[in-house]
N, C-alpha and C positions, 0 to 999 in steps of 0.2 A: 651295664658294664661298659667302661670305656675300652677302646682298643689299644690305646697307647701303652698302658701298663702291661697288657698281654704281649705286645711286641717286645717290650723290654725283657719280660720274663723269658720269652722264647729266645731272644738274642743272647741272654746270659747262659741259658741252658745249652745252646748250640755252640757258643764260643768257649764255654768252660770256666769263665770267670767274669766278674763285673768289670775288671780292668780292660779285658779284651773286647767285651761287648761295647763298653763306653767308647773305646777308641774307634771301633768299627762304625758306630753311629754318630761320632763326633759330639758326644755328650760328656758331661762331668759325671764322675762316679757317684758323688752324693745325690745328684738329681735322679739318677737311674735307681739307686738303692731306695730312695724315698718312694718312688713310684711302685717298686716291687713290694715294699712293706705295706703300702696302701692296698695293693691287690690282695695280699695275704690276709689283711684284716677284713676286707670285703668278702673273701671266700671262706674265711674261718679256718684256714689250714696253713701250715708252714710248707713252703715250696722248696726250701733249701735247708740243709743241715748246717748249723752254725755252731760248731763245737770247738773251734780253734784249729781243727785239722784241715785237710784239703777241702776246698769248696766243692760241694756236690749237691745234686738233687736229693730231696727226701723221697721216701716211698710215695707220699701223696703227690709230690711234684712230678715224679716219673709217670704216675698214672694220669695226671692232669695235662702233661705236656702235649701228647698227640691231639687231645681235644682242642687245646689252644692253637696248635698249628693248623688244624682243619678249619677252625673258625676264622683265623686270619686269612687263610687261602680263599675261603668263601667270600670274605669281605672284599678282598682284592678283586676277585672275579666279578663281584657285584659292581664295584666302582668301574672296572674296565667295561662292563656292559653299559653302564650309564654313560661313560665317555663315548662309546661307540654310537649309542642312540643319539646323543647330542650332536655328534659329527655326521649323522645320517648313514652310518655304516650298519650292516646287518651281520650278526654272527651266525644266525640260523635263518634258514629260508624254508618255510613250510608250503608245499605245493599240493593243491587239491585238484583231482581230476578223476574222470571215470576209469574203471578198471583196465579196459583195453588200452586207453591212452597212457595210463601209468606204465603198463607193461611194455608196450611197443614204441612209445614216443619218449615219455619222461625218463624212464630208467636208462635207455641207451644214451640220452642226453646227459644225465647225471654222471655217466662214466667219463665225460669230457671235461668235467669241472677240475679245477686245480686247488691247491692249498690256499690260494688267495681268495677263493670264493667262499660264501657262507656255507656252513654245514647244512646239507639238505635233509629234509624230512618230507614224507608224503602222506597224504590222506586219500583214501579211495572214497569217492562220492558219486552218487547217481547223477546223470546229466541234469535232471530237473532242479536239483538243489545245489549244484556245485558252486555257484556264485554266492550263495548264502553263507558258505564257509568263511568268506572274507570277514564276516562279522563275528566269527567264532574262533578266530586265531590263525587262520590260514593267511599267508602273505601273497600268494599268487594262485589264481584259480584258472583252470583250463577247461573250457566248455565247447559244446558243439552248436550253441546258439549265441547270438550277439549279446555282449555284456549289458547289464542294466544301466540306466542313466546315472545311478549313484556311484558307478565305478568309472575308471578309465581303462583303456585296453588297446590291444592291437590285434589285427588278424594274423594268425600264425601260418595256416596252410589250408589248401584244398586237397585233401587226401583221397586216394582212390578206394573204392570198394572192390574187393577181389572175388573172382570166381575161381575156386580151387578144384583142380582135376588131378587124377592119378597120372603118373609118368607114362603109362601105356594108353592113355585116353587119346582119341583122335584129335582133340583140341590141344594136346600138351605142347605142341610146338608154336602155338599162337601167342601173341603178346596181349591181345585184347579180344573182347567179344561184345557185340551189340545186344541190346535187351530183346530184340525180336528173335534172335537166335537162342538167347539164354533160356527163354521160357519154353523152348521146345524140349528141354531136358528136365528130369526130376530135380528140383531145387531143395537144398538143405539150408534153410534160412533160420535166422533168429526170430524171436517173437517181436511184436511191435513195440516192446519196451526198449528196444535197442536201435540206435541211430542208423546202422547200416541197413536194417530192414525198412525203416521209415524212408530213408533216402531212395531205396529201390522202389518202394511203393509210389513215391512222388514222381519218379521218372516214368514208371509204367503208366500212371494216370495221365501225365502230361503228353505222352506219346500215343495213348490209346491202345496200348498193348496189355493183354490180359495174362494172368498167371496160368501156367499149366499145373501139373502136379507139384505140390510143395509139402515139405515136412518141417515142422517147427521145432526149434531147440532153444533152451534158455542159455546154453553155453556154446560159444563160438568154437572152443576146442573140441567139444563133442561133435559139432557139425562137421568139422574137419576130419575127425576120426571116422565118422560114418562115410564121408566121401572117400577116404582111404580104403574103405571096404568095398568100394565100387557101387554104392547105392545111389549116387547122384552127384550133383555139383554143389559144393559148399559156397555160400555167399556170405562173406564176413569181411571185416576190415583188419583182422589180426594178421600178424606175420605168419608165414607158412609153417606148418607142422606135418609130420608123417610123410615127408618127402613129396608133398603135393606140389603141383605147378600152378603159379598164379597167373591169371588173365585179368587185366584191368577191364572193368565193365564200363563201356563207353557211356559218358554222360551221367554217371552216378558218382558223386563225390560227397565227402564229409568235410564240412568246414570246422576248423579249429580256431578258437580265439583265446587270448590270454588277457586276464583282467586283474586289477588290484585297486586298493582304495587310494583316492587321489591325495589324501592327507597323511598317508603312511610315512613315518619318519625315514624309511628306506626306499621311498618311491623311485628315486633315481637308480638305485642299485637293482631294484626289481625290474624296472623297465629295461635296463641294460641286459639282464639275464633273459627276459622275454624276447628281446631282439636277437640274442644269440640262439635261443631256441628256434626262432623263425628261420634263421640261417641254417641251423642244423637240419630242420625238417626239409628245407629246399634241397640240401645236399643228399640226405638219406633217401628221399623219395624222387630224386631227379626232377624237381619241380622247376618250372621256368616262370 
């Protein structure tokens, strides 16, 4: 089905007459009428009542009109998307990242976007496979390891891992804590599936410091909840909950990287947004 006869039908229905529609579209009335007759023959229905009285839609035409309007709107949206792609613009931006990164970094950043930016969407993905999402429809992936050679990217930030204590804890007034002091307290840590735990493990191994008592949790929020009950110090990278006080763990950092496909039609836009995200991280976490 051609779209031009549909446009003429909708124009006549909305204008109320062939004369008004033809004038609005700068066409002749006979040409427009022929196109509508052709559409009626193709559909097998009469779209207008032609009985010598006032020009009006038939019952079939009234039922068909919203379908034609939706089809034309979808066609226009399709063409607009194609024009945007050809111009290297992005109408949507899908960001893939681990859960904590989505909650504590990406979501606050999205709140800074404007109407001129692409409409964002997010995918939660485990760190080990986050870059693989670029081959499954994600436009920008944020990971905790360097991006693969098939991608291009930029470093985003070196983020702290926090030791969380209660407001009445002896450490509550401190800004940071070293690992030698940290391991003297019962630690509420995530399992080794999570990057904050792996970062702490690596620092302890490098400095020759051994763990004291630890309790493992699959959820950073649960670790903080248990810390709020006074059972130990939570070691996570999440933002604070339960009125806990954060202490930066000296020498323990999480690297964040942004990556995208080099031949993506919106690569310039993606890179610009990634660079804005890097600036956002520096401001949010007071990074220098």
